[in-house]
C-alpha positions in Angstrom: 0.0 0.0 0.0 1.4 3.4 -1.0 1.6 6.2 1.6 0.4 3.9 4.4 0.0 5.5 7.8 -0.2 4.0 11.2 -2.4 5.2 14.1 -2.3 4.1 17.7 -4.7 1.6 19.2 -5.9 2.9 22.5 -7.5 0.9 25.3 -11.1 2.0 26.0 -11.6 -0.3 29.0 -8.7 -2.0 30.7 -11.1 -4.6 32.2 -11.7 -6.0 28.6 -8.0 -6.5 27.9 -7.1 -6.8 24.2 -10.7 -6.6 23.1 -10.9 -3.0 24.2 -8.2 -1.7 21.9 -9.5 0.7 19.2 -7.7 2.6 16.5 -8.0 6.4 16.8 -7.1 9.1 14.4 -5.9 12.3 16.0 -7.7 15.4 14.7 -7.4 19.1 15.1 -10.6 21.0 14.1 -10.0 24.7 13.2 -12.5 27.5 12.7 -11.4 31.1 12.4 -9.2 31.6 15.5 -10.4 28.7 17.5 -9.2 25.1 17.5 -10.1 21.8 19.2 -8.0 18.7 19.4 -9.8 15.4 19.5 -9.7 11.9 18.0 -11.9 9.9 15.8 -12.5 6.2 15.7 -11.2 4.5 12.5 -13.1 1.9 10.7 -10.4 -0.8 10.0 -12.7 -3.5 8.8 -11.7 -4.9 5.4 -14.6 -5.9 3.0 
């Protein structure tokens, strides 16, 4: 795959162990002079 990027898998609930790891994409939303940094859940399912 060309230009592949990797994103961290973050644990959502430590009680679930490996099943709780989810891939998140870091985002910065900017509007005029304000910005918010957040993350979005990636859909990594392959069809």
